C-alpha positions as a Python dict, from the first residue, in 0.01 Angstrom:
ca = {
    (1, 'M'): (0, 0, 0),
    (2, 'V'): (-346, -22, -98),
    (3, 'V'): (-633, 107, 88),
    (4, 'D'): (-1011, 27, -7),
    (5, 'D'): (-1291, -120, 189),
    (6, 'H'): (-1416, -342, -91),
    (7, 'P'): (-1248, -663, -50),
    (8, 'M'): (-1239, -784, -425),
    (9, 'W'): (-1149, -436, -534),
    (10, 'R'): (-859, -405, -328),
    (11, 'D'): (-715, -758, -406),
    (12, 'G'): (-767, -685, -778),
    (13, 'V'): (-541, -368, -746),
    (14, 'A'): (-270, -519, -506),
    (15, 'R'): (-250, -813, -754),
    (16, 'D'): (-173, -554, -1056),
    (17, 'L'): (62, -410, -843),
    (18, 'A'): (231, -711, -773),
    (19, 'D'): (212, -856, -1162),
    (20, 'A'): (386, -544, -1231),
    (21, 'G'): (686, -575, -1006),
    (22, 'Y'): (570, -357, -750),
    (23, 'D'): (635, -474, -389),
    (24, 'V'): (254, -433, -210),
    (25, 'V'): (348, -435, 136),
    (26, 'A'): (10, -421, 303),
    (27, 'T'): (-375, -384, 227),
    (28, 'T'): (-652, -256, 467),
    (29, 'G'): (-1030, -154, 444),
    (30, 'E'): (-984, 28, 722),
    (31, 'G'): (-863, 408, 751),
    (32, 'R'): (-731, 397, 1146),
    (33, 'Q'): (-592, 77, 1083),
    (34, 'A'): (-404, 207, 755),
    (35, 'L'): (-255, 460, 976),
    (36, 'R'): (-90, 226, 1242),
    (37, 'I'): (-5, -17, 945),
    (38, 'A'): (148, 281, 739),
    (39, 'A'): (346, 360, 1067),
    (40, 'A'): (489, 17, 1082),
    (41, 'V'): (550, -60, 718),
    (42, 'R'): (613, 279, 605),
    (43, 'P'): (547, 282, 234),
    (44, 'D'): (647, 457, -35),
    (45, 'V'): (303, 548, -193),
    (46, 'V'): (-46, 491, -67),
    (47, 'V'): (-337, 431, -319),
    (48, 'L'): (-643, 528, -107),
    (49, 'D'): (-1024, 536, -127),
    (50, 'L'): (-1199, 815, -2),
    (51, 'R'): (-1505, 586, 103),
    (52, 'L'): (-1364, 431, 442),
    (53, 'P'): (-1619, 257, 703),
    (54, 'D'): (-1437, 434, 1006),
    (55, 'L'): (-1229, 714, 883),
    (56, 'A'): (-1292, 936, 601),
    (57, 'G'): (-990, 885, 317),
    (58, 'V'): (-918, 1246, 342),
    (59, 'E'): (-878, 1235, 700),
    (60, 'V'): (-647, 915, 597),
    (61, 'A'): (-469, 1140, 394),
    (62, 'R'): (-391, 1412, 599),
    (63, 'G'): (-301, 1179, 941),
    (64, 'L'): (-36, 1016, 656),
    (65, 'G'): (101, 1377, 567),
    (66, 'A'): (142, 1449, 911),
    (67, 'S'): (357, 1118, 995),
    (68, 'G'): (724, 1139, 1022),
    (69, 'S'): (834, 999, 673),
    (70, 'P'): (514, 1099, 472),
    (71, 'P'): (451, 852, 213),
    (72, 'R'): (302, 983, -122),
    (73, 'V'): (-72, 996, -181),
    (74, 'L'): (-288, 849, -458),
    (75, 'V'): (-684, 866, -449),
    (76, 'L'): (-840, 599, -625),
    (77, 'S'): (-1214, 719, -600),
    (78, 'A'): (-1552, 639, -788),
    (79, 'S'): (-1621, 983, -733),
    (80, 'A'): (-1526, 1272, -988),
    (81, 'E'): (-1723, 1503, -764),
    (82, 'E'): (-1526, 1860, -748),
    (83, 'D'): (-1552, 1837, -372),
    (84, 'D'): (-1399, 1540, -328),
    (85, 'V'): (-1111, 1600, -560),
    (86, 'L'): (-1042, 1914, -390),
    (87, 'E'): (-1077, 1788, 2),
    (88, 'A'): (-824, 1510, -107),
    (89, 'V'): (-547, 1750, -259),
    (90, 'K'): (-610, 1973, 3),
    (91, 'A'): (-532, 1680, 292),
    (92, 'G'): (-229, 1606, 92),
    (93, 'A'): (-267, 1344, -170),
    (94, 'S'): (-27, 1384, -464),
    (95, 'G'): (-293, 1256, -723),
    (96, 'Y'): (-672, 1151, -791),
    (97, 'L'): (-774, 872, -1010),
    (98, 'V'): (-1125, 764, -1087),
    (99, 'K'): (-1215, 412, -1094),
    (100, 'S'): (-1292, 403, -1431),
    (101, 'A'): (-936, 445, -1507),
    (102, 'S'): (-806, 129, -1729),
    (103, 'R'): (-479, -79, -1554),
    (104, 'E'): (-245, 93, -1797),
    (105, 'E'): (-373, 437, -1680),
    (106, 'F'): (-353, 300, -1306),
    (107, 'L'): (-28, 142, -1322),
    (108, 'D'): (114, 476, -1486),
    (109, 'A'): (-28, 699, -1218),
    (110, 'V'): (129, 477, -978),
    (111, 'R'): (486, 488, -1126),
    (112, 'R'): (430, 884, -1200),
    (113, 'T'): (299, 962, -798),
    (114, 'A'): (615, 747, -707),
    (115, 'E'): (867, 1014, -892),
    (116, 'G'): (666, 1291, -716),
    (117, 'D'): (423, 1388, -990),
    (118, 'A'): (124, 1535, -946),
    (119, 'V'): (-154, 1294, -1103),
    (120, 'F'): (-464, 1358, -1214),
    (121, 'T'): (-744, 1218, -1416),
    (122, 'P'): (-755, 1374, -1755),
    (123, 'G'): (-978, 1686, -1654),
    (124, 'L'): (-925, 1690, -1324),
    (125, 'A'): (-593, 1894, -1349),
    (126, 'G'): (-709, 2233, -1450),
    (127, 'L'): (-1016, 2199, -1181),
    (128, 'V'): (-702, 2177, -915),
    (129, 'L'): (-479, 2464, -1054),
    (130, 'G'): (-745, 2650, -1086),
    (131, 'E'): (-865, 2615, -725),
    (132, 'Y'): (-520, 2650, -630),
    (133, 'R'): (-487, 3008, -803),
    (134, 'R'): (-836, 3077, -626),
    (135, 'L'): (-710, 3055, -318),
    (136, 'A'): (-369, 3197, -319),
    (137, 'Q'): (-314, 3459, -151),
    (138, 'R'): (72, 3507, -103),
    (139, 'T'): (187, 3836, -291),
    (140, 'P'): (430, 3725, -556),
    (141, 'E'): (765, 3804, -468),
    (142, 'A'): (977, 4066, -642),
    (143, 'P'): (1221, 3953, -876),
    (144, 'G'): (1531, 4049, -651),
    (145, 'D'): (1381, 3899, -333),
    (146, 'G'): (1416, 3524, -215),
    (147, 'P'): (1606, 3230, -397),
    (148, 'R'): (1692, 3325, -784),
    (149, 'L'): (1587, 3058, -1018),
    (150, 'T'): (1797, 3063, -1413),
    (151, 'E'): (1546, 3123, -1703),
    (152, 'R'): (1587, 2713, -1778),
    (153, 'E'): (1447, 2640, -1419),
    (154, 'T'): (1175, 2909, -1442),
    (155, 'E'): (1075, 2759, -1777),
    (156, 'V'): (1058, 2400, -1671),
    (157, 'L'): (901, 2553, -1377),
    (158, 'R'): (578, 2649, -1555),
    (159, 'M'): (555, 2330, -1739),
    (160, 'V'): (604, 2113, -1411),
    (161, 'A'): (286, 2394, -1357),
    (162, 'K'): (92, 2302, -1618),
    (163, 'G'): (108, 1912, -1519),
    (164, 'L'): (358, 1812, -1807),
    (165, 'T'): (582, 1483, -1755),
    (166, 'Y'): (945, 1512, -1746),
    (167, 'R'): (934, 1325, -2070),
    (168, 'Q'): (685, 1577, -2204),
    (169, 'I'): (898, 1866, -2091),
    (170, 'A'): (1199, 1698, -2207),
    (171, 'E'): (1074, 1685, -2565),
    (172, 'R'): (901, 2026, -2595),
    (173, 'L'): (1282, 2207, -2477),
    (174, 'V'): (1450, 1938, -2654),
    (175, 'L'): (1655, 1819, -2338),
    (176, 'S'): (1744, 1483, -2232),
    (177, 'H'): (1499, 1317, -1969),
    (178, 'R'): (1795, 1336, -1676),
    (179, 'T'): (1844, 1736, -1794),
    (180, 'V'): (1493, 1836, -1669),
    (181, 'Q'): (1524, 1625, -1401),
    (182, 'N'): (1816, 1787, -1280),
    (183, 'H'): (1666, 2138, -1300),
    (184, 'V'): (1373, 2004, -1126),
    (185, 'Q'): (1612, 1907, -811),
    (186, 'N'): (1757, 2200, -854),
    (187, 'T'): (1460, 2420, -836),
    (188, 'L'): (1324, 2225, -529),
    (189, 'S'): (1668, 2265, -369),
    (190, 'K'): (1658, 2654, -452),
    (191, 'L'): (1328, 2689, -283),
    (192, 'Q'): (1306, 2492, -39),
    (193, 'L'): (1049, 2223, -135),
    (194, 'H'): (1032, 1871, -126),
    (195, 'N'): (793, 1767, -409),
    (196, 'R'): (610, 1863, -755),
    (197, 'V'): (301, 1922, -575),
    (198, 'E'): (446, 2182, -381),
    (199, 'L'): (626, 2306, -720),
    (200, 'V'): (240, 2318, -867),
    (201, 'R'): (178, 2579, -546),
    (202, 'Y'): (467, 2776, -577),
    (203, 'A'): (427, 2861, -895),
    (204, 'I'): (86, 2953, -854),
    (205, 'E'): (84, 3177, -569),
    (206, 'N'): (402, 3367, -745),
    (207, 'G'): (212, 3389, -1083),
    (208, 'L'): (411, 3146, -1306),
    (209, 'A'): (190, 2901, -1391),
    (210, 'E'): (-69, 2974, -1681),
    (211, 'L'): (-374, 2794, -1748),
    (212, 'D'): (-462, 2701, -2091),
}
């Protein structure tokens, strides 16, 4: 689903997605209408602009996240301002891409968002991770507390927190893509989390994420 108040841009994004083989179930230029439509068509991914005439994009993201079957939200915005990025992520966005991105970068971001990746325009990932670390207040779990991850699962989790893709992790650890996926799914199950964005938060809150 594509949510953008600029008709030409909205139509262009929808056309690029359709040409790439995606099923565009709806498009709209209004935030409140987006929430109503999403509840009816239940998209897997919502490509969302922040500047909407009736309801701020962050409020739309928050509303989508509160639904019974929340979609993954990829913000596509003209703004790369720190406050906009952080507010979008805090509202539940899975990723943030600026509109200056190429068509290839956009389609790759949509694919990765659909797969559960936390996707950001280069340079923004460190900003988001740094903010998560600053806000993290939960005391790190002692080694004997809570679910126990294997050494390999912990290693994969650290790389996920750095924003690496499954393929990049597989290459670094000399594993198959499917093996990495299995490690991530096992970790999600053990920690009772739902996606890679939540994994990143968990890693930071528990001192497992190291920023380069």
